[in-house]
N, C-alpha and C positions, 0 to 999 in steps of 0.2 A: 528227848521228851517230845511227844507229838501233841498237837493241838486240834481242836474241833472248831471249824468255821461254820456258823449258821448264817445263811443269807436269804433274803426275801425282799419283796417290794412293799413300799408304803407310800401313801399319798402325802401331799404337802403338809397337811395338818398333823398327821401321825408320826412323821419321820423323827422329829426332835423328841417327842414324847417317848418313842421307842428307844431312842439312844439313851436318854436319862434313865429309863426303867431298866434296861439291860445292864448298864454300868452299875446301878444300885444293886442289881441281882448277882453281881460277881463277874461280869464280862471283863476280860483282860483289856480289850480295846473294841471300839465301835467306829465304823467308817460309814459315812453317808455320801453317796455319789449320784450323779444324774443317770437314771436308768435309760435315758434316751441318748446318751453320749455316742457320738459317731454317726448320728442320723440327722435328718433335717430338723428334727424337733429339739436338738441339743440347745441348751440355753445357759447363759451365765447365771451364777447365783446372786451376784450383787449388781446393782445398777451402776451405770457409768455417768460421768458428767455429761449433761445435755440430754439424758434419758428422762422424758417426762413421766415415765411410769414409776420412777423411784426405785428403791431397793426391793428385791424379790426375796421373801423370807425363806423359800425352799423351792425345789423343783416340783413340777407337777407329779412326775413319777420318780421315786427315789429308790435306789438300791441300798439296802441296809445290810451291812456285814458285821457280825459280832464274833469275836474270837474268845474261846473258852478253853479251859483245861480239858484234856481228852475224856476224863472220867465224869464230866458234868452232863446230865441229860438235857442238853440245851433246848431242843424243840419242846419237850414236855414242860420245861420251866417257862419258856416263852409263851406257850399256850395258856399256862396258869396265870402268868402276868396279864395277858390280854383279857382274861375273864375277870380278874380281880380289879384291874385298873380301868376297865372299859376302853381299852385301846382299839383302834380301828382294825377291821378284819384284815388278815394277812393274805397276800396273793403269792403263791409259789414258794412254799417252804422248801429249803434244800440244805443238806448238810455235807460237809467235805472234811476229810482228815488232812491236816497240814503238818508235814514232818518238820521237826526242828532242823535248822541248817546253820551253817556259818554265813549269816546274812551279809556281813561285810564282804566276804570273799565272793558271794553270789552276786552282789551288786557290782563289784569290780569286774566280774566275768561278763556281765551283761552290758557293761559300758566301757568299751575300749576306744582307741583312736578312731575317729570318723573323718573320712575324706568328704566334706560337705559341698565343696565347689572346686573349680579348677585350681584355685590358689589357696584355699582355706582348709585347714584341719582343726578339729576340736580334740584336745588331748586332756584326759583326766590325770590327776596328780600321780597315780600309781603306774602310769605308762610313760615311755620315752617317745619323743617325736619320731614318726616314721620317715619324714622327709624334712631334713634340716633346712632346706632351701625354701620350703613353703612358709606361708603365714600360719603359725601355730597358735591357736587360742587355747589357753590353759583354763579348763573349766571342769568342775566336778558336779555330778547331779546333786540337787539340793531341793529345798522347799519351794523355790521359785521356778516357774515353767521356763524351759528353753535350754536344751542341751544339744540340739542339732539332730536328734534322733527322729523327730516328728516331721512328716512330709511338709507341713506348712512352714516350719522353721528352715528346712533345707531350701525350699523355693525362694524364701526371702534372701537367704545367704547367696544363692546363685545369682539372683537379680543384682544384689549389691556388688558382687564380684564382677559382673558383666557391665554394669552401668555407672557405678560410682566414680566420680572424678576427684582427684586430690583437691582439697580446699572446699569441697561441698559442705555446707551446713546441714547437719542431719538430726532429725528427731525420730526417736524410737518410741512410739506411743503404745503403752501396755508392755513395758520393757521386760518384765519378769526377771530372769537372771541377768539381763543386760547383754546377752550374747550378740544380738543384732547391732546394738550400739558399739560394742567393743570391736566387732568385725569392721564396722564402718571406720572407726578410729584407726585401726591397723591398716586399712586400705587407704588412709591418707585424708579422711574427712576431718573437718574442723570448722567451727566447734561441733561437738557431738553431745546431744542431750537425750535423756530418757525420762519417761514419766510412767508412773503406775499408781493405782489406787491403794495398793497394799504396801504399808510401811516396811514390811518384812522383805518384799521384793526390792524396794529402793535400797535397803541396807545390803542385801545380797548382791545387787548389781554394782553398788559402790565398791564392795570388797573385791568382786571379780575384776573390776576395772583397775584397781590398785595392783592386783596380782599380775595383770597383763601389762602394767606400766603404761596405760593410756590415759589421756586427759578427758575421759567421758564423765559427764556429771548427770546425776539422777535426782528427780524431784517428785513430790506429790503434786497432783494437778493444780492445787491452789497457789503453789509457789513456783510454778514453771515460768521461766522468763517470757515476757511478752515480746515475741518476734516471729518472723517467718523463716522458713527453712528451704534450702534447695532440694532436699529429699526428705519426705515424711513417709515412714513405714509403720504399719500397724498390723500386727499378727494377733488378732483377738478372736472374735466370733461374729457371725452375721448380724445378730440383733444389736449388739453394742456398736458395731461398725456403722450400721444404718443410722442409729441415733446420733453418732458422732460426726456424721457427714459435714454439717456446717462448720464445726470446730476444726476438723482436720483439713478441710479445704481452705479455711481462713489461715491456718498455720503453714500451708504450702505457698511458697513464693510464686509470683507470676513467672511462668516459664519453668517452674520447678516440677519435680516428679513426685507422684503419690503412688505408693505400693501397698496393697492390702492383701492379707491372707488370713487363714483360719476360716475359709469359705468352702463349703461343699459344692461340688459341680452344679447341683440342682438349685443352689442358692445364689449363683452368680448374677442372674438377671435382676434379682431383688436388690443386690448391692449396687449394680451398675445404675439402676433406676434412681436409687437414693442419692447418688453423686452426680447424676446427669445435669442438674442446674448449674454446676460449677466446673466439673471436670469429666471429660469423656474417658471412661475406663473400658479396657478390653482385657480378655484373658491373655496373660503372658505365657504361662505354662501350667501344666496339670500333673499331679502325681497321686496315685492311689485314691482317686476320687476327690482330692482337694485341689483348689485352684489358687493362683496368685493373679490379682488384677492390677494393672498398671495404666497410668495415664499422666498427661502433662497439663498443668494449669495454663490456660491461654494467657498471652500477654495482654495487658490493658492497652487502651488507645495511645496513651502517652508513651508507654514502653515500646509499643510497636513502631511509633514514629522515631524514637531514639535508636532502636535497633536497626531500622531501615537506613538512618543517616550514617551510622557507624559501620554497618556490615554490608549494605547493598541489598537490593530486592531479592537476590538469589538466596540469601540466608535468613530471610524473615520468617520462614517456616520452622526454623530450628529453635529449640528452647535454649536457655542459658546453660552453660557447663555441659553441653553435649547430650542432654536427654532428648530423644527423638519425640516429636509430636505424633500422636496417632494419626493415621491417614484420614482424610475427610470422608464423610459419609458413614463412618462407624464400622466399615467392614474390615475383616482381617484381624490381625493380632499386632500388638506392639512388638516390634522386632527386637531381638536381643542385640 
């Protein structure tokens, strides 16, 4: 059986009205997504803790996709709906035939073992590990973001593989599936905490941690333990990352490392400026137009004095647990 997909753009006001109307008219499914995804205008749908703008009800530009049986005159029906209900004018009607497939097998074919960093592999349940000597993270694609297939996730995993030290306390802010936290735990970090605003993500991350037999714990923001961490990683998006700057810097221990991703190349300067009052961030690596920014929180006066007494002047420029401080003057990159 084949299906007919109708897709078009709608503004913030009209997207939800269109969704309700299409479902009432017999659409089998309706999906609303950010029409600016993958560009500098991409934005989160929901507000984050510390975001003074609060929740955003919809994207400015929305891509609406409705799935119908093949024999339904979808566009004509949608145009009639628009006239009857006074729905906003549609931009860019388009129709596409969608062949019925074995969706389970198709998903499995698209998501196989992934070698995401020198020591780390992500392995779905329907595959066997490629390298038994590697650190294999067992994870299936699900409703929470984070499978290792996106450049921003791979950048974070590679940084953790290169920089994390056993015993580091790690926070994965915006944990999604929990992949980064689980990787940290498998690399020897402890304790490992993750936080997400979506209860479904917290549940999925907890289940994934149990499956990988690691002691990572996941929380909603209002019940996250009050403490600082040796490593804080956040793979979100530019706007919430900027809004969260004071919170994430506070949760990073003095001498601890902060890693941020989910940032397009052209957005890097905006994020660096947002964090400049607390931590000097620099581009660590870039992949497919996405960047990972990393930096180390400076030691306080008392901590510098203590570090100098115990380590000697020659080591006072090093952060605790081996995370290198960025070079003075802001030039260059944080070295791997």
